[in-house]
C-alpha positions in Angstrom: 0.6 34.3 -9.3 2.3 32.4 -6.6 5.3 30.6 -8.2 4.9 27.4 -6.2 1.1 27.2 -6.9 1.7 28.0 -10.5 4.3 25.2 -10.8 2.0 22.8 -9.1 -0.8 23.6 -11.5 1.4 23.4 -14.7 4.2 21.0 -13.9 3.0 17.3 -13.9 6.3 16.0 -12.5 6.2 18.5 -9.7 2.7 17.4 -8.8 3.7 13.7 -8.8 6.6 14.5 -6.5 4.4 16.4 -4.1 1.8 13.6 -4.1 4.5 10.9 -3.5 6.1 12.9 -0.7 2.7 13.5 1.0 1.8 9.8 0.8 5.2 8.9 2.2 4.8 11.2 5.2 1.3 10.0 6.0 2.3 6.4 5.6 5.2 6.8 8.1 2.9 8.5 10.6 0.3 5.8 10.4 2.9 3.1 10.8 4.2 4.8 13.9 0.7 5.1 15.3 0.1 1.3 14.8 3.5 0.6 16.3 2.6 2.6 19.4 -0.7 0.9 19.8 0.9 -2.5 19.3 3.2 -1.7 22.2 0.5 -0.3 24.4 -2.0 -3.1 23.8 0.5 -5.9 23.2 -1.3 -6.6 19.9 0.3 -8.7 17.2 -2.2 -7.3 14.7 -1.2 -3.7 15.4 2.5 -4.7 15.2 2.0 -6.4 11.9 0.1 -3.4 10.5 3.0 -1.2 11.6 5.5 -3.3 9.8 3.3 -3.6 6.7 2.9 0.2 6.4 6.6 0.7 7.2 7.4 -1.5 4.2 4.9 0.4 2.1 6.7 3.6 3.2 10.0 2.1 2.2 8.6 1.3 -1.3 7.3 4.9 -1.6 10.7 6.2 -0.5 12.3 4.1 -3.2 10.0 5.6 -5.8 10.2 9.1 -4.4 14.0 9.1 -4.5 14.1 7.7 -8.0 11.5 10.2 -9.4 13.2 13.1 -7.6 16.6 12.2 -9.1 15.6 11.1 -12.6 12.0 12.1 -13.2 9.8 9.6 -14.9 9.7 8.3 -18.4 13.4 9.0 -19.0 15.0 5.7 -18.0 12.5 2.9 -18.5 15.0 0.2 -17.6 15.6 1.7 -14.2 11.9 2.2 -13.7 11.1 -1.4 -14.6 13.7 -2.6 -12.1 12.0 -0.6 -9.3 8.6 -1.8 -10.5 9.8 -5.4 -10.1 11.2 -4.7 -6.6 7.9 -3.3 -5.5 6.1 -6.3 -6.9 8.3 -8.7 -5.1 8.1 -6.9 -1.8 4.3 -6.6 -2.1 4.0 -10.4 -2.7 6.2 -11.3 0.3 4.4 -8.8 2.6 1.0 -10.2 1.6 2.0 -13.8 2.4 3.0 -12.6 5.9 -0.2 -10.7 6.2 -2.2 -13.9 5.3 -0.5 -15.7 8.3 -1.5 -12.9 10.6 -5.1 -13.0 9.4 -5.2 -16.7 10.3 -3.9 -15.6 13.8 -6.7 -13.1 14.1 -9.3 -15.7 13.3 -8.0 -17.9 16.1 -7.7 -15.1 18.6 -10.5 -15.5 21.1 -12.4 -12.3 21.6 -10.4 -10.5 18.9 -8.1 -7.6 19.6 -8.9 -4.5 21.7 -9.2 -1.2 20.0 -9.2 2.2 21.7 -12.3 4.2 20.7 -10.3 7.0 19.1 -8.3 4.6 16.9 -11.5 3.5 15.1 -12.0 7.0 13.8 -8.3 7.4 12.9 -8.5 4.1 11.0 -11.6 5.2 9.2 -10.1 8.5 8.3 -6.9 6.9 6.9 -9.0 4.3 5.1 -11.1 7.0 3.3 -7.9 8.9 2.5 -6.1 5.8 1.0 -9.2 4.7 -0.9 -9.8 8.1 -2.5 -6.1 8.6 -3.3 -6.0 5.1 -4.7 -8.8 5.8 -7.1 -7.3 9.2 -8.1 -3.9 7.6 -8.7 -5.4 4.9 -11.0 -6.7 7.7 -13.2 -3.8 10.1 -12.8 -0.8 7.8 -13.2 -2.2 5.8 -16.1 -1.7 8.6 -18.6 2.0 8.9 -17.8 2.8 5.4 -19.1 5.6 5.2 -16.6 6.5 1.9 -14.7 7.5 4.0 -11.6 4.1 5.7 -11.6 2.4 2.3 -12.1 4.3 1.0 -9.1 3.2 3.9 -7.0 -0.4 3.2 -8.1 0.0 -0.5 -7.0 1.4 0.6 -3.6 -1.5 2.9 -3.1 -3.9 0.1 -4.0 -2.3 -2.2 -1.5 -2.5 0.4 1.2 -6.2 1.1 0.5 -7.1 -2.6 0.6 -5.3 -3.4 3.8 -6.7 -0.3 5.4 -10.2 -1.5 4.5 -9.5 -4.9 6.0 -8.1 -3.4 9.2 -11.1 -1.1 9.5 -13.5 -4.0 9.1 -11.7 -6.0 11.8 -11.7 -2.9 14.1 -15.4 -2.4 13.5 -16.3 -6.0 14.1 -14.2 -6.2 17.3 -15.5 -2.8 18.6 -19.2 -3.2 17.9 -19.7 -6.9 17.5 -21.0 -9.3 20.2 -20.0 -12.7 21.3 -23.0 -14.2 19.6 -21.8 -12.8 16.3 -18.4 -14.6 16.5 -19.2 -16.9 13.6 -20.2 -14.0 11.4 -17.1 -12.1 12.4 -14.9 -15.1 11.4 -16.6 -15.5 8.0 -16.3 -11.8 7.2 -12.7 -11.5 8.2 -11.8 -14.7 6.3 -13.6 -13.6 3.2 -12.3 -10.1 3.1 -8.8 -11.1 4.2 -8.6 -13.8 1.6 -9.8 -11.4 -1.2 -7.4 -8.6 -0.1 -4.4 -11.0 0.0 -5.3 -12.6 -3.3 -5.6 -9.2 -5.0 -2.4 -7.7 -3.6 -0.4 -10.9 -4.1 -1.7 -11.3 -7.6 -0.8 -7.7 -8.4 2.7 -8.2 -7.0 3.3 -11.4 -9.0 2.0 -9.7 -12.1 4.4 -6.8 -11.5 7.4 -9.1 -11.2 6.5 -11.1 -14.3 5.7 -8.0 -16.4 8.9 -6.2 -15.4 11.0 -9.3 -16.0 9.6 -9.6 -19.5 10.1 -5.9 -20.2 13.7 -6.0 -19.0 14.4 -9.1 -21.0 12.9 -7.5 -24.1 15.0 -4.3 -23.5 18.1 -6.5 -23.1 17.5 -8.2 -26.5 16.8 -4.9 -28.1 20.1 -3.4 -26.8 22.0 -6.6 -27.8 20.7 -6.5 -31.4 21.5 -2.8 -31.6 
């Protein structure tokens, strides 16, 4: 009977808008938390995470603004352009993330994590992973490039969150005798995460470019 609840239950576009806005707010808050800890602990890793999530927040803002103004599925050319931008930014960010992972591997003793931050990281990781799975299912049926871009951004956030949680757990609970194991795990997981996200970003750029080229030929023939 509540108008807002009724609209949320019956209006798919309204639900997508709410979901994107909520993810944007959480992304910004988590980025600020990492920035604060990067300043307090003088940590390159925290600082890099803050910048990474800030860029993810910027991508989400781009998608939120577009969907809010135009909806989705109404202007495929505009959606493909934003899809390509998201792919390019994800690829560039992942290359930078790979460099920081190398720095983590060469950092003696790892980084210091406050006890409470482990639980915050775990909570955020569970949230992003669950939302990433939900978005894969939910956004697929819309057949919208903008929604597919949002799904890719959610996947990148979930993967990097799992990597940061792994590094945090290894640094928090590992011992000096397990340094070799720590390096192997970080290298393996970090390499896999970077490969998946960078591959996804490159695929997005190529796919969007082909779609826009095809649309241009179609318009020209028309």
